[in-house]
Every structure is written in structure tokens, then in C-alpha cells.
N, C-alpha and C positions, 0 to 999 in steps of 0.2 A: 553654432553648436558644432562640435566635431565628429565627425561620423568615426573617427579612429577610435574613438572612445568607445564606441558600441561593438566593437569587434573584440571577440575573446582574446585572450592574451595568446592563446595556442594558434590563432588564424581563424580562417573559417574553415579547415579541417576539425577544428574542437567542435564546431556545431555540427558536423555530419556525424562525429563520433558520439555525441551525445542524442543526437536525432536517432542514429540507427540504436542505440541503447534504447532509447525510448521505445522504437517501434519494434524491438525485440521483446521487452517488458509488456507491451500491449497485447503482442502476437502470444507470448505466454499465458497471459491472464485469460486471454480468449479461449485458448485452447484447454486452459484447466477449468472454466466454466462449460465448455461444450463436453469436455469429458465427464464433470459432474452431473450435467443434465442426463447423458448416455447413460450411466452408472445408475441415476435415480429410476429412469425408465427401466433398466434391466431390473431393478429391485422391484418395482411396481408390477411389472410382468411375472416375476416370480411368485409375489406374494398374491397374485390374482390366480395364479395357477394353483398355488397350495388352498387357496379359499375354495376355488373349483373342486381339488379333489378331497377336500374334507366335505364339501355338499354332498358329492357322490357317495363318499364314504359312511355318512351320516345317512343317505337314504338306503343304501345297502344294508346297512345295519336295521333300519326299521324295517325292511322287507324280510330281512332273516327272521326280526323278531315275531313278525306277522306270520310268517310261515309256521315257525316253531309252535306259535299258539294255535295254528290249525292242525298240526300233526298232535299237539295235545290234546286237543278237544276231539280228534278222531281217536285217539287211544282211550280216552274216556269213554267215548259213545261204543266202542268194540269191548271194553271191560263191563258194560253196563249191559250189552247185549249176550256175553257170556256169562254173566251172573244171572240172566233172565233164564236162559236158557238151561244152565245147571239146576236153577230151581224148579223148571218146568220138568224136567227130565227127574229130577228126585221126588216131584210130586206125580209123575207117573209111574212110580216104582222103579225108575232105571232105565226105562224104556224111552228111546231117543223121540 
């Protein structure tokens, strides 16, 4: 077996250029994978913040609805009391 046939036509320099090119390609693929992972992590964090904000908004909206119902109930009670007071005043001939 002739070892000279195993050496590329460009000599050993061709192997190192190919090896260097391969190393650069592997490095770029790895860097791309890392960037994608970081990008996906950033997206996941942003989605979690958005979900948390939506939950806080829904809780605040529910609280506002509850407070509005309490205000409406108090207004209805005040109107009922005013109506009773007016009816009692009319029944007493205009005397409070």
C-alpha cells in the first residue's frame, strides 16, 4: 500500500484547510443553536410575564366588579331608605 496515495493533492495543507473549515462550520452551528436556545428562553420569559400580567389584570377587574356591585347595593339601600323616609314624612303630614 502506497501512503502517498492517501495524501490529498494539495498536500497536508489541504487537510488543515478542510479541518479548519469544518471547525468553523461546527462552531457556527453550535453558536446558532445557543442563540436559538437563548432566544426561545427570552420568548418563554416574555410569555410568562404576559401571562402573569393578564392574571393580575383579571384579578383587578374582578375586584373592581365586586366593588361596583357593593356600590350599587349601597345606592339601592340608600334609595330604599329615602323612599321610606319620604313615605313616613307624607304620612305625618309633611312633618319630619
